[in-house]
C-alpha positions as a Markdown table, in Angstrom:
| # | Residue | x | y | z |
|---|---|---|---|---|
| 1 | Unk | -74.6 | 63.5 | -30.1 |
| 2 | Unk | -71.9 | 65.9 | -30.3 |
| 3 | Unk | -68.8 | 65.3 | -28.4 |
| 4 | Unk | -69.8 | 61.8 | -27.5 |
| 5 | Unk | -67.3 | 60.0 | -29.8 |
| 6 | Unk | -66.1 | 56.7 | -29.0 |
| 7 | Unk | -62.6 | 56.6 | -27.5 |
| 8 | Unk | -60.3 | 53.8 | -28.3 |
| 9 | Unk | -58.6 | 53.9 | -25.0 |
| 10 | Unk | -61.6 | 53.6 | -22.8 |
| 11 | Unk | -60.6 | 51.1 | -20.0 |
| 12 | Unk | -57.0 | 50.9 | -21.1 |
| 13 | Unk | -54.8 | 52.5 | -18.4 |
| 14 | Unk | -51.7 | 52.2 | -20.4 |
| 15 | Unk | -50.1 | 49.8 | -17.9 |
| 16 | Unk | -48.6 | 46.6 | -19.0 |
| 17 | Unk | -47.3 | 43.6 | -16.9 |
| 18 | Unk | -44.2 | 43.1 | -19.1 |
| 19 | Unk | -41.7 | 45.2 | -17.1 |
| 20 | Unk | -42.7 | 43.4 | -14.0 |
| 21 | Unk | -42.6 | 40.0 | -15.5 |
| 22 | Unk | -39.0 | 40.9 | -17.0 |
| 23 | Unk | -37.8 | 42.0 | -13.6 |
| 24 | Unk | -39.2 | 38.9 | -11.9 |
| 25 | Unk | -37.5 | 36.7 | -14.6 |
| 26 | Unk | -34.2 | 38.5 | -13.8 |
| 27 | Unk | -34.5 | 38.0 | -10.0 |
| 28 | Unk | -35.4 | 34.3 | -10.5 |
| 29 | Unk | -32.4 | 33.7 | -12.7 |
| 30 | Unk | -30.0 | 35.5 | -10.2 |
| 31 | Unk | -31.3 | 33.4 | -7.3 |
| 32 | Unk | -30.9 | 30.2 | -9.4 |
| 33 | Unk | -27.4 | 31.3 | -10.3 |
| 34 | Unk | -26.5 | 31.8 | -6.5 |
| 35 | Unk | -28.1 | 28.6 | -5.6 |
| 36 | Unk | -26.2 | 26.7 | -8.2 |
| 37 | Unk | -22.8 | 28.2 | -7.2 |
| 38 | Unk | -23.4 | 27.3 | -3.5 |
| 39 | Unk | -24.7 | 23.8 | -4.3 |
| 40 | Unk | -21.8 | 22.8 | -6.6 |
| 41 | Unk | -19.0 | 24.4 | -4.5 |
| 42 | Unk | -20.3 | 23.2 | -1.1 |
| 43 | Unk | -18.7 | 19.7 | -1.2 |
| 44 | Unk | -15.1 | 20.5 | -0.6 |
| 45 | Unk | -15.7 | 23.4 | 1.6 |
| 46 | Unk | -18.1 | 21.5 | 3.9 |
| 47 | Unk | -15.6 | 18.7 | 4.2 |
| 48 | Unk | -12.6 | 21.1 | 4.9 |
| 49 | Unk | -14.9 | 22.7 | 7.6 |
| 50 | Unk | -15.7 | 19.4 | 9.1 |
| 51 | Unk | -12.0 | 18.6 | 9.4 |
| 52 | Unk | -11.4 | 21.9 | 11.2 |
| 53 | Unk | -14.4 | 21.2 | 13.5 |
| 54 | Unk | -12.9 | 17.8 | 14.4 |
| 55 | Unk | -9.5 | 19.5 | 15.4 |
| 56 | Unk | -11.3 | 22.1 | 17.4 |
| 57 | Unk | -13.7 | 19.7 | 18.9 |
| 58 | Unk | -11.0 | 17.2 | 20.1 |
| 59 | Unk | -9.1 | 20.1 | 21.8 |
| 60 | Unk | -12.2 | 21.5 | 23.3 |
| 61 | Unk | -13.1 | 18.0 | 24.7 |
| 62 | Unk | -9.8 | 17.7 | 26.3 |
| 63 | Unk | -9.9 | 21.1 | 27.9 |
| 64 | Unk | -13.4 | 20.4 | 29.2 |
| 65 | Unk | -12.6 | 17.0 | 30.4 |
| 66 | Unk | -15.3 | 15.5 | 28.3 |
| 67 | Unk | -14.2 | 12.0 | 27.4 |
| 68 | Unk | -17.4 | 11.3 | 25.2 |
| 69 | Unk | -16.6 | 14.3 | 23.1 |
| 70 | Unk | -13.0 | 13.3 | 22.9 |
| 71 | Unk | -13.9 | 10.0 | 21.6 |
| 72 | Unk | -16.3 | 11.5 | 19.1 |
| 73 | Unk | -13.4 | 13.6 | 17.6 |
| 74 | Unk | -10.6 | 11.1 | 17.8 |
| 75 | Unk | -9.9 | 8.0 | 15.7 |
| 76 | Unk | -10.9 | 4.9 | 17.4 |
| 77 | Unk | -7.3 | 3.4 | 17.4 |
| 78 | Unk | -6.0 | 6.4 | 19.3 |
| 79 | Unk | -8.7 | 6.5 | 22.0 |
| 80 | Unk | -7.2 | 5.2 | 25.3 |
| 81 | Unk | -9.2 | 4.3 | 28.5 |
| 82 | Unk | -10.8 | 7.4 | 30.1 |
| 83 | Unk | -8.6 | 7.3 | 33.1 |
| 84 | Unk | -5.6 | 7.4 | 31.0 |
| 85 | Unk | -6.9 | 10.4 | 28.8 |
| 86 | Unk | -7.8 | 12.3 | 31.9 |
| 87 | Unk | -4.6 | 11.6 | 33.7 |
| 88 | Unk | -2.5 | 12.7 | 30.7 |
| 89 | Unk | -4.6 | 15.9 | 30.2 |
| 90 | Unk | -4.4 | 16.9 | 33.9 |
| 91 | Unk | -0.5 | 16.4 | 33.8 |
| 92 | Unk | -0.3 | 18.5 | 30.7 |
| 93 | Unk | -2.3 | 21.3 | 32.1 |
| 94 | Unk | -0.3 | 21.3 | 35.4 |
| 95 | Unk | 3.0 | 21.4 | 33.4 |
| 96 | Unk | 2.1 | 23.8 | 30.6 |
| 97 | Unk | -1.4 | 25.3 | 31.2 |
| 98 | Unk | -4.5 | 24.8 | 28.9 |
| 99 | Unk | -3.8 | 24.0 | 25.4 |
| 100 | Unk | -5.3 | 26.2 | 22.6 |
| 101 | Unk | -5.7 | 25.9 | 18.9 |
| 102 | Unk | -4.6 | 29.0 | 17.2 |
| 103 | Unk | -5.2 | 27.9 | 13.6 |
| 104 | Unk | -6.1 | 25.0 | 11.3 |
| 105 | Unk | -4.4 | 25.5 | 7.9 |
| 106 | Unk | -3.5 | 23.6 | 4.7 |
| 107 | Unk | -6.6 | 21.3 | 5.0 |
| 108 | Unk | -6.6 | 18.7 | 2.2 |
| 109 | Unk | -9.3 | 16.1 | 1.8 |
| 110 | Unk | -8.9 | 13.0 | -0.3 |
| 111 | Unk | -11.8 | 10.8 | 0.0 |
| 112 | Unk | -12.2 | 9.5 | 3.6 |
| 113 | Unk | -8.7 | 10.9 | 4.6 |
| 114 | Unk | -7.6 | 14.4 | 5.2 |
| 115 | Unk | -4.4 | 16.2 | 6.3 |
| 116 | Unk | -4.1 | 19.6 | 8.0 |
| 117 | Unk | -1.6 | 21.7 | 10.0 |
| 118 | Unk | -2.8 | 22.5 | 13.4 |
| 119 | Unk | -1.2 | 25.3 | 15.3 |
| 120 | Unk | -1.3 | 24.9 | 19.1 |
| 121 | Unk | 0.0 | 27.0 | 22.0 |
| 122 | Unk | -0.3 | 26.7 | 25.8 |
| 123 | Unk | -1.4 | 29.2 | 28.3 |
| 124 | Unk | 2.0 | 28.9 | 30.0 |
| 125 | Unk | 3.8 | 29.9 | 26.8 |
| 126 | Unk | 1.5 | 31.8 | 24.5 |
| 127 | Unk | 4.2 | 32.9 | 22.1 |
| 128 | Unk | 5.6 | 29.4 | 21.6 |
| 129 | Unk | 3.6 | 28.1 | 18.7 |
| 130 | Unk | 3.7 | 24.3 | 18.0 |
| 131 | Unk | 2.7 | 23.2 | 14.5 |
| 132 | Unk | 1.5 | 19.7 | 14.2 |
| 133 | Unk | 1.0 | 17.9 | 10.8 |
| 134 | Unk | -2.3 | 16.1 | 11.6 |
| 135 | Unk | -4.0 | 13.3 | 9.7 |
| 136 | Unk | -7.7 | 12.8 | 9.8 |
| 137 | Unk | -10.1 | 10.0 | 8.8 |
| 138 | Unk | -13.8 | 9.9 | 8.2 |
| 139 | Unk | -15.2 | 7.1 | 10.5 |
| 140 | Unk | -18.9 | 6.4 | 10.6 |
| 141 | Unk | -19.4 | 9.6 | 8.6 |
| 142 | Unk | -17.6 | 11.8 | 11.0 |
| 143 | Unk | -14.1 | 13.3 | 10.6 |
| 144 | Unk | -11.9 | 12.3 | 13.4 |
| 145 | Unk | -8.2 | 13.4 | 14.4 |
| 146 | Unk | -5.8 | 10.6 | 14.0 |
| 147 | Unk | -2.6 | 12.3 | 15.3 |
| 148 | Unk | -1.6 | 12.8 | 19.0 |
| 149 | Unk | -1.3 | 16.5 | 19.7 |
| 150 | Unk | 1.5 | 18.1 | 21.8 |
């Protein structure tokens, strides 16, 4: 029959999966690279962040009058009986106002010990910054402040 020649491209749309597979491979490699960077860099950052959280947590606990939270963020050897902690805090607030943490800088972690500079100020004298060189220790897997604040 005339005009009924067999065409070689019957059923072939010309589409190939290779561009899709190539793009998918690139995406997977990029995601693996991002994961590797986060995974291998997280140790020090996580520890530094935990030290900062301990400093903030201790101060917050004092301001809220939460003795349990104060204990959770303070080295065991610095924790006084609850009545003494509450009395000292109330006297401080009456004299200088609430105490705030403005910044925690210079965090360095060495095993289960750490150091940082905590910058405090009081509501009664917001412009008078007090820099305290603080030490921290990891007790029971939790970072705790081992330096008395102002």
